[in-house]
Each structure stands twice: as C-alpha cells, then as structure tokens.
mmCIF file of the N, C-alpha and C atoms, coordinates in Angstrom:
data_MODEL
# 
_entry.id   MODEL 
# 
loop_
_atom_site.group_PDB 
_atom_site.id 
_atom_site.type_symbol 
_atom_site.label_atom_id 
_atom_site.label_alt_id 
_atom_site.label_comp_id 
_atom_site.label_asym_id 
_atom_site.label_entity_id 
_atom_site.label_seq_id 
_atom_site.pdbx_PDB_ins_code 
_atom_site.Cartn_x 
_atom_site.Cartn_y 
_atom_site.Cartn_z 
_atom_site.occupancy 
_atom_site.B_iso_or_equiv 
_atom_site.pdbx_formal_charge 
_atom_site.auth_seq_id 
_atom_site.auth_comp_id 
_atom_site.auth_asym_id 
_atom_site.auth_atom_id 
_atom_site.pdbx_PDB_model_num 
ATOM 1   N N  . MET A 1 1  ? -13.485 15.146 51.136 1.00 0.00 ? 1  MET A N  1 
ATOM 2   C CA . MET A 1 1  ? -14.105 16.452 51.263 1.00 0.00 ? 1  MET A CA 1 
ATOM 3   C C  . MET A 1 1  ? -14.698 16.844 49.920 1.00 0.00 ? 1  MET A C  1 
ATOM 4   N N  . GLU A 1 2  ? -15.922 17.318 49.935 1.00 0.00 ? 2  GLU A N  1 
ATOM 5   C CA . GLU A 1 2  ? -16.584 17.726 48.705 1.00 0.00 ? 2  GLU A CA 1 
ATOM 6   C C  . GLU A 1 2  ? -16.812 19.231 48.720 1.00 0.00 ? 2  GLU A C  1 
ATOM 7   N N  . SER A 1 3  ? -16.533 19.842 47.599 1.00 0.00 ? 3  SER A N  1 
ATOM 8   C CA . SER A 1 3  ? -16.773 21.266 47.443 1.00 0.00 ? 3  SER A CA 1 
ATOM 9   C C  . SER A 1 3  ? -17.444 21.472 46.095 1.00 0.00 ? 3  SER A C  1 
ATOM 10  N N  . GLU A 1 4  ? -17.621 22.722 45.712 1.00 0.00 ? 4  GLU A N  1 
ATOM 11  C CA . GLU A 1 4  ? -18.203 22.991 44.393 1.00 0.00 ? 4  GLU A CA 1 
ATOM 12  C C  . GLU A 1 4  ? -17.287 22.489 43.276 1.00 0.00 ? 4  GLU A C  1 
ATOM 13  N N  . LYS A 1 5  ? -16.040 22.181 43.597 1.00 0.00 ? 5  LYS A N  1 
ATOM 14  C CA . LYS A 1 5  ? -15.088 21.672 42.605 1.00 0.00 ? 5  LYS A CA 1 
ATOM 15  C C  . LYS A 1 5  ? -15.071 20.150 42.561 1.00 0.00 ? 5  LYS A C  1 
ATOM 16  N N  . GLY A 1 6  ? -15.861 19.499 43.411 1.00 0.00 ? 6  GLY A N  1 
ATOM 17  C CA . GLY A 1 6  ? -15.933 18.047 43.405 1.00 0.00 ? 6  GLY A CA 1 
ATOM 18  C C  . GLY A 1 6  ? -15.303 17.427 44.631 1.00 0.00 ? 6  GLY A C  1 
ATOM 19  N N  . VAL A 1 7  ? -15.186 16.119 44.605 1.00 0.00 ? 7  VAL A N  1 
ATOM 20  C CA . VAL A 1 7  ? -14.637 15.357 45.714 1.00 0.00 ? 7  VAL A CA 1 
ATOM 21  C C  . VAL A 1 7  ? -13.117 15.282 45.565 1.00 0.00 ? 7  VAL A C  1 
ATOM 22  N N  . CYS A 1 8  ? -12.418 15.518 46.656 1.00 0.00 ? 8  CYS A N  1 
ATOM 23  C CA . CYS A 1 8  ? -10.959 15.409 46.631 1.00 0.00 ? 8  CYS A CA 1 
ATOM 24  C C  . CYS A 1 8  ? -10.575 13.951 46.370 1.00 0.00 ? 8  CYS A C  1 
ATOM 25  N N  . PRO A 1 9  ? -9.640  13.706 45.444 1.00 0.00 ? 9  PRO A N  1 
ATOM 26  C CA . PRO A 1 9  ? -9.234  12.333 45.120 1.00 0.00 ? 9  PRO A CA 1 
ATOM 27  C C  . PRO A 1 9  ? -8.683  11.548 46.313 1.00 0.00 ? 9  PRO A C  1 
ATOM 28  N N  . ALA A 1 10 ? -8.176  12.215 47.333 1.00 0.00 ? 10 ALA A N  1 
ATOM 29  C CA . ALA A 1 10 ? -7.663  11.497 48.509 1.00 0.00 ? 10 ALA A CA 1 
ATOM 30  C C  . ALA A 1 10 ? -8.776  10.728 49.218 1.00 0.00 ? 10 ALA A C  1 
ATOM 31  N N  . VAL A 1 11 ? -9.974  11.258 49.173 1.00 0.00 ? 11 VAL A N  1 
ATOM 32  C CA . VAL A 1 11 ? -11.113 10.595 49.807 1.00 0.00 ? 11 VAL A CA 1 
ATOM 33  C C  . VAL A 1 11 ? -11.447 9.292  49.089 1.00 0.00 ? 11 VAL A C  1 
ATOM 34  N N  . MET A 1 12 ? -11.185 9.244  47.799 1.00 0.00 ? 12 MET A N  1 
ATOM 35  C CA . MET A 1 12 ? -11.553 8.089  46.987 1.00 0.00 ? 12 MET A CA 1 
ATOM 36  C C  . MET A 1 12 ? -10.448 7.034  46.889 1.00 0.00 ? 12 MET A C  1 
ATOM 37  N N  . GLU A 1 13 ? -9.242  7.339  47.304 1.00 0.00 ? 13 GLU A N  1 
ATOM 38  C CA . GLU A 1 13 ? -8.102  6.421  47.149 1.00 0.00 ? 13 GLU A CA 1 
ATOM 39  C C  . GLU A 1 13 ? -8.100  5.361  48.249 1.00 0.00 ? 13 GLU A C  1 
ATOM 40  N N  . ARG A 1 14 ? -8.758  4.244  47.968 1.00 0.00 ? 14 ARG A N  1 
ATOM 41  C CA . ARG A 1 14 ? -8.944  3.183  48.959 1.00 0.00 ? 14 ARG A CA 1 
ATOM 42  C C  . ARG A 1 14 ? -7.693  2.365  49.238 1.00 0.00 ? 14 ARG A C  1 
ATOM 43  N N  . ARG A 1 15 ? -6.757  2.351  48.320 1.00 0.00 ? 15 ARG A N  1 
ATOM 44  C CA . ARG A 1 15 ? -5.558  1.522  48.516 1.00 0.00 ? 15 ARG A CA 1 
ATOM 45  C C  . ARG A 1 15 ? -4.709  2.005  49.686 1.00 0.00 ? 15 ARG A C  1 
ATOM 46  N N  . LEU A 1 16 ? -4.914  3.230  50.139 1.00 0.00 ? 16 LEU A N  1 
ATOM 47  C CA . LEU A 1 16 ? -4.140  3.752  51.269 1.00 0.00 ? 16 LEU A CA 1 
ATOM 48  C C  . LEU A 1 16 ? -4.957  3.788  52.558 1.00 0.00 ? 16 LEU A C  1 
ATOM 49  N N  . ASN A 1 17 ? -6.091  3.109  52.554 1.00 0.00 ? 17 ASN A N  1 
ATOM 50  C CA . ASN A 1 17 ? -6.926  3.073  53.744 1.00 0.00 ? 17 ASN A CA 1 
ATOM 51  C C  . ASN A 1 17 ? -6.141  2.530  54.935 1.00 0.00 ? 17 ASN A C  1 
ATOM 52  N N  . GLY A 1 18 ? -6.172  3.271  56.029 1.00 0.00 ? 18 GLY A N  1 
ATOM 53  C CA . GLY A 1 18 ? -5.480  2.854  57.250 1.00 0.00 ? 18 GLY A CA 1 
ATOM 54  C C  . GLY A 1 18 ? -4.049  3.351  57.362 1.00 0.00 ? 18 GLY A C  1 
ATOM 55  N N  . LYS A 1 19 ? -3.473  3.782  56.266 1.00 0.00 ? 19 LYS A N  1 
ATOM 56  C CA . LYS A 1 19 ? -2.091  4.292  56.322 1.00 0.00 ? 19 LYS A CA 1 
ATOM 57  C C  . LYS A 1 19 ? -2.081  5.616  57.080 1.00 0.00 ? 19 LYS A C  1 
ATOM 58  N N  . ASN A 1 20 ? -1.119  5.767  57.940 1.00 0.00 ? 20 ASN A N  1 
ATOM 59  C CA . ASN A 1 20 ? -0.997  6.948  58.800 1.00 0.00 ? 20 ASN A CA 1 
ATOM 60  C C  . ASN A 1 20 ? -2.277  7.191  59.598 1.00 0.00 ? 20 ASN A C  1 
ATOM 61  N N  . SER A 1 21 ? -2.950  6.083  59.954 1.00 0.00 ? 21 SER A N  1 
ATOM 62  C CA . SER A 1 21 ? -4.175  6.111  60.764 1.00 0.00 ? 21 SER A CA 1 
ATOM 63  C C  . SER A 1 21 ? -5.302  6.879  60.088 1.00 0.00 ? 21 SER A C  1 
ATOM 64  N N  . GLY A 1 22 ? -5.354  6.833  58.759 1.00 0.00 ? 22 GLY A N  1 
ATOM 65  C CA . GLY A 1 22 ? -6.366  7.601  58.044 1.00 0.00 ? 22 GLY A CA 1 
ATOM 66  C C  . GLY A 1 22 ? -7.376  6.747  57.319 1.00 0.00 ? 22 GLY A C  1 
ATOM 67  N N  . TYR A 1 23 ? -8.466  7.395  56.923 1.00 0.00 ? 23 TYR A N  1 
ATOM 68  C CA . TYR A 1 23 ? -9.502  6.770  56.107 1.00 0.00 ? 23 TYR A CA 1 
ATOM 69  C C  . TYR A 1 23 ? -9.156  7.010  54.645 1.00 0.00 ? 23 TYR A C  1 
ATOM 70  N N  . ASN A 1 24 ? -9.069  5.934  53.872 1.00 0.00 ? 24 ASN A N  1 
ATOM 71  C CA . ASN A 1 24 ? -8.611  5.997  52.482 1.00 0.00 ? 24 ASN A CA 1 
ATOM 72  C C  . ASN A 1 24 ? -7.269  6.733  52.469 1.00 0.00 ? 24 ASN A C  1 
ATOM 73  N N  . ALA A 1 25 ? -7.102  7.771  51.652 1.00 0.00 ? 25 ALA A N  1 
ATOM 74  C CA . ALA A 1 25 ? -5.811  8.475  51.641 1.00 0.00 ? 25 ALA A CA 1 
ATOM 75  C C  . ALA A 1 25 ? -5.894  9.803  52.389 1.00 0.00 ? 25 ALA A C  1 
ATOM 76  N N  . GLY A 1 26 ? -6.853  9.899  53.314 1.00 0.00 ? 26 GLY A N  1 
ATOM 77  C CA . GLY A 1 26 ? -7.069  11.149 54.032 1.00 0.00 ? 26 GLY A CA 1 
ATOM 78  C C  . GLY A 1 26 ? -5.882  11.647 54.816 1.00 0.00 ? 26 GLY A C  1 
ATOM 79  N N  . ARG A 1 27 ? -5.001  10.746 55.240 1.00 0.00 ? 27 ARG A N  1 
ATOM 80  C CA . ARG A 1 27 ? -3.789  11.162 55.963 1.00 0.00 ? 27 ARG A CA 1 
ATOM 81  C C  . ARG A 1 27 ? -2.533  10.769 55.189 1.00 0.00 ? 27 ARG A C  1 
ATOM 82  N N  . SER A 1 28 ? -2.694  10.671 53.879 1.00 0.00 ? 28 SER A N  1 
ATOM 83  C CA . SER A 1 28 ? -1.579  10.402 52.965 1.00 0.00 ? 28 SER A CA 1 
ATOM 84  C C  . SER A 1 28 ? -1.805  11.145 51.654 1.00 0.00 ? 28 SER A C  1 
ATOM 85  N N  . CYS A 1 29 ? -2.486  12.258 51.730 1.00 0.00 ? 29 CYS A N  1 
ATOM 86  C CA . CYS A 1 29 ? -2.933  12.987 50.545 1.00 0.00 ? 29 CYS A CA 1 
ATOM 87  C C  . CYS A 1 29 ? -1.798  13.486 49.660 1.00 0.00 ? 29 CYS A C  1 
ATOM 88  N N  . TRP A 1 30 ? -0.619  13.651 50.212 1.00 0.00 ? 30 TRP A N  1 
ATOM 89  C CA . TRP A 1 30 ? 0.507   14.198 49.445 1.00 0.00 ? 30 TRP A CA 1 
ATOM 90  C C  . TRP A 1 30 ? 0.960   13.296 48.307 1.00 0.00 ? 30 TRP A C  1 
ATOM 91  N N  . VAL A 1 31 ? 0.582   12.031 48.310 1.00 0.00 ? 31 VAL A N  1 
ATOM 92  C CA . VAL A 1 31 ? 0.987   11.138 47.219 1.00 0.00 ? 31 VAL A CA 1 
ATOM 93  C C  . VAL A 1 31 ? -0.095  10.979 46.156 1.00 0.00 ? 31 VAL A C  1 
ATOM 94  N N  . VAL A 1 32 ? -1.258  11.569 46.383 1.00 0.00 ? 32 VAL A N  1 
ATOM 95  C CA . VAL A 1 32 ? -2.389  11.420 45.474 1.00 0.00 ? 32 VAL A CA 1 
ATOM 96  C C  . VAL A 1 32 ? -2.454  12.612 44.521 1.00 0.00 ? 32 VAL A C  1 
ATOM 97  N N  . ALA A 1 33 ? -2.462  12.333 43.243 1.00 0.00 ? 33 ALA A N  1 
ATOM 98  C CA . ALA A 1 33 ? -2.550  13.391 42.229 1.00 0.00 ? 33 ALA A CA 1 
ATOM 99  C C  . ALA A 1 33 ? -3.914  14.056 42.260 1.00 0.00 ? 33 ALA A C  1 
ATOM 100 N N  . GLY A 1 34 ? -3.921  15.356 42.032 1.00 0.00 ? 34 GLY A N  1 
ATOM 101 C CA . GLY A 1 34 ? -5.164  16.101 41.890 1.00 0.00 ? 34 GLY A CA 1 
ATOM 102 C C  . GLY A 1 34 ? -5.870  16.463 43.174 1.00 0.00 ? 34 GLY A C  1 
ATOM 103 N N  . THR A 1 35 ? -5.191  16.333 44.319 1.00 0.00 ? 35 THR A N  1 
ATOM 104 C CA . THR A 1 35 ? -5.842  16.688 45.576 1.00 0.00 ? 35 THR A CA 1 
ATOM 105 C C  . THR A 1 35 ? -6.187  18.170 45.615 1.00 0.00 ? 35 THR A C  1 
ATOM 106 N N  . MET A 1 36 ? -7.197  18.492 46.394 1.00 0.00 ? 36 MET A N  1 
ATOM 107 C CA . MET A 1 36 ? -7.682  19.864 46.495 1.00 0.00 ? 36 MET A CA 1 
ATOM 108 C C  . MET A 1 36 ? -6.961  20.587 47.633 1.00 0.00 ? 36 MET A C  1 
ATOM 109 N N  . CYS A 1 37 ? -5.912  21.278 47.318 1.00 0.00 ? 37 CYS A N  1 
ATOM 110 C CA . CYS A 1 37 ? -5.134  22.020 48.308 1.00 0.00 ? 37 CYS A CA 1 
ATOM 111 C C  . CYS A 1 37 ? -5.131  23.492 47.919 1.00 0.00 ? 37 CYS A C  1 
ATOM 112 N N  . GLY A 1 38 ? -5.268  24.348 48.906 1.00 0.00 ? 38 GLY A N  1 
ATOM 113 C CA . GLY A 1 38 ? -5.294  25.770 48.594 1.00 0.00 ? 38 GLY A CA 1 
ATOM 114 C C  . GLY A 1 38 ? -6.448  26.137 47.688 1.00 0.00 ? 38 GLY A C  1 
ATOM 115 N N  . ASN A 1 39 ? -7.542  25.373 47.794 1.00 0.00 ? 39 ASN A N  1 
ATOM 116 C CA . ASN A 1 39 ? -8.764  25.611 47.028 1.00 0.00 ? 39 ASN A CA 1 
ATOM 117 C C  . ASN A 1 39 ? -8.602  25.420 45.522 1.00 0.00 ? 39 ASN A C  1 
ATOM 118 N N  . SER A 1 40 ? -7.569  24.673 45.126 1.00 0.00 ? 40 SER A N  1 
ATOM 119 C CA . SER A 1 40 ? -7.423  24.345 43.704 1.00 0.00 ? 40 SER A CA 1 
ATOM 120 C C  . SER A 1 40 ? -6.768  22.978 43.564 1.00 0.00 ? 40 SER A C  1 
ATOM 121 N N  . PRO A 1 41 ? -7.095  22.251 42.496 1.00 0.00 ? 41 PRO A N  1 
ATOM 122 C CA . PRO A 1 41 ? -6.520  20.918 42.318 1.00 0.00 ? 41 PRO A CA 1 
ATOM 123 C C  . PRO A 1 41 ? -5.020  20.992 42.052 1.00 0.00 ? 41 PRO A C  1 
ATOM 124 N N  . GLN A 1 42 ? -4.299  20.094 42.687 1.00 0.00 ? 42 GLN A N  1 
ATOM 125 C CA . GLN A 1 42 ? -2.856  20.025 42.535 1.00 0.00 ? 42 GLN A CA 1 
ATOM 126 C C  . GLN A 1 42 ? -2.492  18.962 41.505 1.00 0.00 ? 42 GLN A C  1 
ATOM 127 N N  . GLY A 1 43 ? -1.265  18.954 41.065 1.00 0.00 ? 43 GLY A N  1 
ATOM 128 C CA . GLY A 1 43 ? -0.814  18.001 40.052 1.00 0.00 ? 43 GLY A CA 1 
ATOM 129 C C  . GLY A 1 43 ? -0.341  16.692 40.641 1.00 0.00 ? 43 GLY A C  1 
ATOM 130 N N  . ILE A 1 44 ? 0.563   16.072 39.916 1.00 0.00 ? 44 ILE A N  1 
ATOM 131 C CA . ILE A 1 44 ? 1.116   14.788 40.333 1.00 0.00 ? 44 ILE A CA 1 
ATOM 132 C C  . ILE A 1 44 ? 2.120   14.991 41.464 1.00 0.00 ? 44 ILE A C  1 
ATOM 133 N N  . PHE A 1 45 ? 2.461   13.905 42.133 1.00 0.00 ? 45 PHE A N  1 
ATOM 134 C CA . PHE A 1 45 ? 3.360   13.934 43.287 1.00 0.00 ? 45 PHE A CA 1 
ATOM 135 C C  . PHE A 1 45 ? 4.642   14.711 43.005 1.00 0.00 ? 45 PHE A C  1 
ATOM 136 N N  . ALA A 1 46 ? 5.299   14.416 41.905 1.00 0.00 ? 46 ALA A N  1 
ATOM 137 C CA . ALA A 1 46 ? 6.590   15.040 41.604 1.00 0.00 ? 46 ALA A CA 1 
ATOM 138 C C  . ALA A 1 46 ? 6.498   16.558 41.512 1.00 0.00 ? 46 ALA A C  1 
ATOM 139 N N  . LEU A 1 47 ? 5.342   17.067 41.113 1.00 0.00 ? 47 LEU A N  1 
ATOM 140 C CA . LEU A 1 47 ? 5.167   18.513 40.974 1.00 0.00 ? 47 LEU A CA 1 
ATOM 141 C C  . LEU A 1 47 ? 4.675   19.189 42.248 1.00 0.00 ? 47 LEU A C  1 
ATOM 142 N N  . LYS A 1 48 ? 4.029   18.440 43.122 1.00 0.00 ? 48 LYS A N  1 
ATOM 143 C CA . LYS A 1 48 ? 3.414   19.072 44.281 1.00 0.00 ? 48 LYS A CA 1 
ATOM 144 C C  . LYS A 1 48 ? 4.099   18.799 45.609 1.00 0.00 ? 48 LYS A C  1 
ATOM 145 N N  . PHE A 1 49 ? 4.961   17.799 45.700 1.00 0.00 ? 49 PHE A N  1 
ATOM 146 C CA . PHE A 1 49 ? 5.476   17.402 47.010 1.00 0.00 ? 49 PHE A CA 1 
ATOM 147 C C  . PHE A 1 49 ? 6.273   18.500 47.707 1.00 0.00 ? 49 PHE A C  1 
ATOM 148 N N  . GLY A 1 50 ? 6.932   19.362 46.968 1.00 0.00 ? 50 GLY A N  1 
ATOM 149 C CA . GLY A 1 50 ? 7.642   20.469 47.597 1.00 0.00 ? 50 GLY A CA 1 
ATOM 150 C C  . GLY A 1 50 ? 6.716   21.304 48.458 1.00 0.00 ? 50 GLY A C  1 
ATOM 151 N N  . SER A 1 51 ? 5.527   21.566 47.953 1.00 0.00 ? 51 SER A N  1 
ATOM 152 C CA . SER A 1 51 ? 4.530   22.315 48.720 1.00 0.00 ? 51 SER A CA 1 
ATOM 153 C C  . SER A 1 51 ? 3.971   21.462 49.856 1.00 0.00 ? 51 SER A C  1 
ATOM 154 N N  . CYS A 1 52 ? 3.739   20.212 49.581 1.00 0.00 ? 52 CYS A N  1 
ATOM 155 C CA . CYS A 1 52 ? 3.180   19.313 50.601 1.00 0.00 ? 52 CYS A CA 1 
ATOM 156 C C  . CYS A 1 52 ? 4.117   19.180 51.803 1.00 0.00 ? 52 CYS A C  1 
ATOM 157 N N  . ALA A 1 53 ? 5.409   19.098 51.548 1.00 0.00 ? 53 ALA A N  1 
ATOM 158 C CA . ALA A 1 53 ? 6.372   18.944 52.634 1.00 0.00 ? 53 ALA A CA 1 
ATOM 159 C C  . ALA A 1 53 ? 6.367   20.148 53.573 1.00 0.00 ? 53 ALA A C  1 
ATOM 160 N N  . LYS A 1 54 ? 5.881   21.274 53.103 1.00 0.00 ? 54 LYS A N  1 
ATOM 161 C CA . LYS A 1 54 ? 5.789   22.486 53.926 1.00 0.00 ? 54 LYS A CA 1 
ATOM 162 C C  . LYS A 1 54 ? 4.416   22.654 54.561 1.00 0.00 ? 54 LYS A C  1 
ATOM 163 N N  . CYS A 1 55 ? 3.486   21.801 54.179 1.00 0.00 ? 55 CYS A N  1 
ATOM 164 C CA . CYS A 1 55 ? 2.098   21.900 54.625 1.00 0.00 ? 55 CYS A CA 1 
ATOM 165 C C  . CYS A 1 55 ? 1.971   21.543 56.117 1.00 0.00 ? 55 CYS A C  1 
ATOM 166 N N  . GLU A 1 56 ? 1.180   22.331 56.839 1.00 0.00 ? 56 GLU A N  1 
ATOM 167 C CA . GLU A 1 56 ? 0.962   22.069 58.265 1.00 0.00 ? 56 GLU A CA 1 
ATOM 168 C C  . GLU A 1 56 ? 0.322   20.706 58.496 1.00 0.00 ? 56 GLU A C  1 
ATOM 169 N N  . PHE A 1 57 ? -0.593  20.306 57.620 1.00 0.00 ? 57 PHE A N  1 
ATOM 170 C CA . PHE A 1 57 ? -1.257  19.013 57.774 1.00 0.00 ? 57 PHE A CA 1 
ATOM 171 C C  . PHE A 1 57 ? -0.253  17.872 57.622 1.00 0.00 ? 57 PHE A C  1 
ATOM 172 N N  . TYR A 1 58 ? 0.591   17.922 56.601 1.00 0.00 ? 58 TYR A N  1 
ATOM 173 C CA . TYR A 1 58 ? 1.621   16.891 56.390 1.00 0.00 ? 58 TYR A CA 1 
ATOM 174 C C  . TYR A 1 58 ? 2.513   16.800 57.627 1.00 0.00 ? 58 TYR A C  1 
ATOM 175 N N  . ARG A 1 59 ? 2.963   17.930 58.125 1.00 0.00 ? 59 ARG A N  1 
ATOM 176 C CA . ARG A 1 59 ? 3.852   17.953 59.298 1.00 0.00 ? 59 ARG A CA 1 
ATOM 177 C C  . ARG A 1 59 ? 3.149   17.412 60.541 1.00 0.00 ? 59 ARG A C  1 
ATOM 178 N N  . MET A 1 60 ? 1.858   17.726 60.683 1.00 0.00 ? 60 MET A N  1 
ATOM 179 C CA . MET A 1 60 ? 1.095   17.226 61.820 1.00 0.00 ? 60 MET A CA 1 
ATOM 180 C C  . MET A 1 60 ? 0.987   15.703 61.764 1.00 0.00 ? 60 MET A C  1 
ATOM 181 N N  . VAL A 1 61 ? 0.638   15.161 60.587 1.00 0.00 ? 61 VAL A N  1 
ATOM 182 C CA . VAL A 1 61 ? 0.527   13.707 60.438 1.00 0.00 ? 61 VAL A CA 1 
ATOM 183 C C  . VAL A 1 61 ? 1.873   13.052 60.730 1.00 0.00 ? 61 VAL A C  1 
ATOM 184 N N  . HIS A 1 62 ? 2.938   13.595 60.189 1.00 0.00 ? 62 HIS A N  1 
ATOM 185 C CA . HIS A 1 62 ? 4.283   13.040 60.416 1.00 0.00 ? 62 HIS A CA 1 
ATOM 186 C C  . HIS A 1 62 ? 4.598   13.028 61.910 1.00 0.00 ? 62 HIS A C  1 
ATOM 187 N N  . HIS A 1 63 ? 4.290   14.108 62.600 1.00 0.00 ? 63 HIS A N  1 
ATOM 188 C CA . HIS A 1 63 ? 4.553   14.215 64.032 1.00 0.00 ? 63 HIS A CA 1 
ATOM 189 C C  . HIS A 1 63 ? 3.675   13.245 64.833 1.00 0.00 ? 63 HIS A C  1 
ATOM 190 N N  . GLU A 1 64 ? 2.381   13.210 64.540 1.00 0.00 ? 64 GLU A N  1 
ATOM 191 C CA . GLU A 1 64 ? 1.465   12.345 65.278 1.00 0.00 ? 64 GLU A CA 1 
ATOM 192 C C  . GLU A 1 64 ? 1.778   10.870 65.098 1.00 0.00 ? 64 GLU A C  1 
ATOM 193 N N  . GLU A 1 65 ? 2.163   10.492 63.892 1.00 0.00 ? 65 GLU A N  1 
ATOM 194 C CA . GLU A 1 65 ? 2.455   9.085  63.616 1.00 0.00 ? 65 GLU A CA 1 
ATOM 195 C C  . GLU A 1 65 ? 3.830   8.669  64.124 1.00 0.00 ? 65 GLU A C  1 
ATOM 196 N N  . ALA A 1 66 ? 4.749   9.625  64.190 1.00 0.00 ? 66 ALA A N  1 
ATOM 197 C CA . ALA A 1 66 ? 6.115   9.386  64.686 1.00 0.00 ? 66 ALA A CA 1 
ATOM 198 C C  . ALA A 1 66 ? 6.705   8.110  64.077 1.00 0.00 ? 66 ALA A C  1 
ATOM 199 N N  . ASP A 1 67 ? 7.010   7.128  64.892 1.00 0.00 ? 67 ASP A N  1 
ATOM 200 C CA . ASP A 1 67 ? 7.637   5.888  64.403 1.00 0.00 ? 67 ASP A CA 1 
ATOM 201 C C  . ASP A 1 67 ? 6.710   5.057  63.523 1.00 0.00 ? 67 ASP A C  1 
ATOM 202 N N  . ASN A 1 68 ? 5.411   5.338  63.558 1.00 0.00 ? 68 ASN A N  1 
ATOM 203 C CA . ASN A 1 68 ? 4.443   4.593  62.740 1.00 0.00 ? 68 ASN A CA 1 
ATOM 204 C C  . ASN A 1 68 ? 4.137   5.285  61.417 1.00 0.00 ? 68 ASN A C  1 
ATOM 205 N N  . PHE A 1 69 ? 4.790   6.405  61.147 1.00 0.00 ? 69 PHE A N  1 
ATOM 206 C CA . PHE A 1 69 ? 4.564   7.142  59.905 1.00 0.00 ? 69 PHE A CA 1 
ATOM 207 C C  . PHE A 1 69 ? 4.917   6.261  58.715 1.00 0.00 ? 69 PHE A C  1 
ATOM 208 N N  . THR A 1 70 ? 3.983   6.123  57.772 1.00 0.00 ? 70 THR A N  1 
ATOM 209 C CA . THR A 1 70 ? 4.239   5.331  56.573 1.00 0.00 ? 70 THR A CA 1 
ATOM 210 C C  . THR A 1 70 ? 5.019   6.191  55.593 1.00 0.00 ? 70 THR A C  1 
ATOM 211 N N  . MET A 1 71 ? 6.204   5.742  55.257 1.00 0.00 ? 71 MET A N  1 
ATOM 212 C CA . MET A 1 71 ? 7.092   6.511  54.392 1.00 0.00 ? 71 MET A CA 1 
ATOM 213 C C  . MET A 1 71 ? 6.456   6.742  53.022 1.00 0.00 ? 71 MET A C  1 
ATOM 214 N N  . THR A 1 72 ? 6.732   7.895  52.475 1.00 0.00 ? 72 THR A N  1 
ATOM 215 C CA . THR A 1 72 ? 6.171   8.309  51.200 1.00 0.00 ? 72 THR A CA 1 
ATOM 216 C C  . THR A 1 72 ? 6.503   7.328  50.082 1.00 0.00 ? 72 THR A C  1 
ATOM 217 N N  . THR A 1 73 ? 7.706   6.791  50.077 1.00 0.00 ? 73 THR A N  1 
ATOM 218 C CA . THR A 1 73 ? 8.082   5.840  49.024 1.00 0.00 ? 73 THR A CA 1 
ATOM 219 C C  . THR A 1 73 ? 7.194   4.598  49.065 1.00 0.00 ? 73 THR A C  1 
ATOM 220 N N  . LEU A 1 74 ? 6.845   4.128  50.260 1.00 0.00 ? 74 LEU A N  1 
ATOM 221 C CA . LEU A 1 74 ? 5.956   2.971  50.386 1.00 0.00 ? 74 LEU A CA 1 
ATOM 222 C C  . LEU A 1 74 ? 4.549   3.326  49.903 1.00 0.00 ? 74 LEU A C  1 
ATOM 223 N N  . LEU A 1 75 ? 4.066   4.517  50.258 1.00 0.00 ? 75 LEU A N  1 
ATOM 224 C CA . LEU A 1 75 ? 2.744   4.951  49.801 1.00 0.00 ? 75 LEU A CA 1 
ATOM 225 C C  . LEU A 1 75 ? 2.688   5.014  48.278 1.00 0.00 ? 75 LEU A C  1 
ATOM 226 N N  . LEU A 1 76 ? 3.743   5.561  47.682 1.00 0.00 ? 76 LEU A N  1 
ATOM 227 C CA . LEU A 1 76 ? 3.806   5.644  46.214 1.00 0.00 ? 76 LEU A CA 1 
ATOM 228 C C  . LEU A 1 76 ? 3.819   4.261  45.580 1.00 0.00 ? 76 LEU A C  1 
ATOM 229 N N  . ASP A 1 77 ? 4.545   3.322  46.194 1.00 0.00 ? 77 ASP A N  1 
ATOM 230 C CA . ASP A 1 77 ? 4.571   1.943  45.683 1.00 0.00 ? 77 ASP A CA 1 
ATOM 231 C C  . ASP A 1 77 ? 3.176   1.321  45.720 1.00 0.00 ? 77 ASP A C  1 
ATOM 232 N N  . ILE A 1 78 ? 2.449   1.585  46.800 1.00 0.00 ? 78 ILE A N  1 
ATOM 233 C CA . ILE A 1 78 ? 1.106   1.010  46.940 1.00 0.00 ? 78 ILE A CA 1 
ATOM 234 C C  . ILE A 1 78 ? 0.170   1.538  45.856 1.00 0.00 ? 78 ILE A C  1 
ATOM 235 N N  . ILE A 1 79 ? 0.177   2.838  45.622 1.00 0.00 ? 79 ILE A N  1 
ATOM 236 C CA . ILE A 1 79 ? -0.755  3.371  44.616 1.00 0.00 ? 79 ILE A CA 1 
ATOM 237 C C  . ILE A 1 79 ? -0.289  3.114  43.189 1.00 0.00 ? 79 ILE A C  1 
ATOM 238 N N  . ALA A 1 80 ? 0.965   2.722  43.018 1.00 0.00 ? 80 ALA A N  1 
ATOM 239 C CA . ALA A 1 80 ? 1.462   2.400  41.681 1.00 0.00 ? 80 ALA A CA 1 
ATOM 240 C C  . ALA A 1 80 ? 1.027   0.996  41.244 1.00 0.00 ? 80 ALA A C  1 
ATOM 241 N N  . GLU A 1 81 ? 0.650   0.177  42.218 1.00 0.00 ? 81 GLU A N  1 
ATOM 242 C CA . GLU A 1 81 ? 0.205   -1.184 41.905 1.00 0.00 ? 81 GLU A CA 1 
ATOM 243 C C  . GLU A 1 81 ? -1.150  -1.127 41.216 1.00 0.00 ? 81 GLU A C  1 
ATOM 244 N N  . PRO A 1 82 ? -1.372  -1.979 40.239 1.00 0.00 ? 82 PRO A N  1 
ATOM 245 C CA . PRO A 1 82 ? -2.667  -2.003 39.548 1.00 0.00 ? 82 PRO A CA 1 
ATOM 246 C C  . PRO A 1 82 ? -3.814  -2.311 40.500 1.00 0.00 ? 82 PRO A C  1 
ATOM 247 N N  . GLY A 1 83 ? -4.923  -1.617 40.284 1.00 0.00 ? 83 GLY A N  1 
ATOM 248 C CA . GLY A 1 83 ? -6.186  -1.867 40.898 1.00 0.00 ? 83 GLY A CA 1 
ATOM 249 C C  . GLY A 1 83 ? -6.340  -1.851 42.324 1.00 0.00 ? 83 GLY A C  1 
# 
C-alpha cells in the first residue's frame, strides 16, 4: 500500500511471499519492521507485536488460515535469514 508516507515495507518483503496465503508479507505484516499501521510507521517486532496481536487484521488472518497459519516464530526466522 502506498500513501503520502511511502510504500509499506510489508509490500516489499518478498521472503514471506505466500505465507498465510498472502502476497509478499501482506498477510504477515506483524513481523515486518516499519509497517504503516494507524497511519504511522511502526517499530521493530518486539516493540509492536503487542498492538499487532490485538489488531483485527491479524486476528482475521489467524482465523482464516486456521491450521495453515504460519507461526510468527517461523516468519521471524525466515526474515532473519540473509537476503
């Protein structure tokens, strides 16, 4: 998503493409630093996940994916890998 503040980093995170049935990190945005939530950029995972866990979008993805939901720890491992 692009706004006057720029492109949300979740759109650009290709390593999570397909996870939680999403394009890039579009359905795994809670693990991506600097995502545009609440109309302002958020920080790193450790600082923002408390808010993300309460987010309607996060809960919807978790519910829709059910048994296929990619666990957050696995998503973090994927983006921690180089390149």
